[in-house]
C-alpha positions as CSV (number, residue, x, y, z in Angstrom):
1,M,88.5,99.6,90.0
2,L,86.7,101.5,87.4
3,I,84.0,103.9,88.6
4,H,81.1,104.8,86.3
5,L,80.2,108.5,86.3
6,P,76.8,108.8,84.7
7,R,76.0,112.2,86.2
8,G,79.2,113.9,85.1
9,H,82.9,114.0,86.2
10,K,83.1,117.1,88.4
11,A,84.2,116.9,92.0
12,P,80.7,116.4,93.6
13,Q,79.8,113.6,91.2
14,M,83.2,111.9,91.7
15,R,83.0,112.2,95.5
16,D,79.5,110.6,95.5
17,A,80.4,107.8,93.1
18,L,83.6,107.0,94.8
19,I,81.9,106.8,98.2
20,A,79.0,104.6,96.9
21,Q,81.1,102.3,94.8
22,T,83.8,101.6,97.4
23,A,81.6,101.2,100.4
24,H,81.6,97.4,100.1
25,L,85.4,97.1,100.2
26,P,86.9,95.6,103.4
27,A,88.8,98.1,105.5
28,A,92.1,96.5,104.6
29,M,91.5,97.5,100.9
30,R,90.5,101.1,101.8
31,R,93.8,102.1,103.3
32,T,95.0,104.5,100.5
33,L,93.9,105.9,97.2
34,T,96.3,107.5,94.8
35,W,94.9,110.0,92.4
36,D,96.3,112.6,90.0
37,Q,96.0,116.4,90.6
38,G,92.8,116.8,88.6
39,R,89.9,119.0,89.7
40,E,87.6,116.1,90.1
41,M,89.3,115.2,93.4
42,S,89.1,118.7,94.8
43,M,86.7,117.4,97.5
44,H,89.2,114.7,98.6
45,A,88.9,115.6,102.3
46,Q,85.2,114.8,102.2
47,T,85.8,111.6,100.3
48,S,88.5,110.6,102.7
49,A,86.3,111.3,105.7
50,A,83.4,109.3,104.3
51,T,85.4,106.3,103.0
52,G,88.4,105.9,105.3
53,F,90.8,106.2,102.4
54,D,94.0,108.1,103.1
55,I,94.0,110.2,99.9
């Protein structure tokens, strides 16, 4: 899934976009999310809590 980041690609924008754009996915598809070690995922704990992803 590609996620458009019109407001920038820093951690807060990535967190908000990921939460908004994956909210419609069924729980079975929100089990895990693999990401690289980039700074844009530094708020991964907040993203995980809001989405149910095990990041």
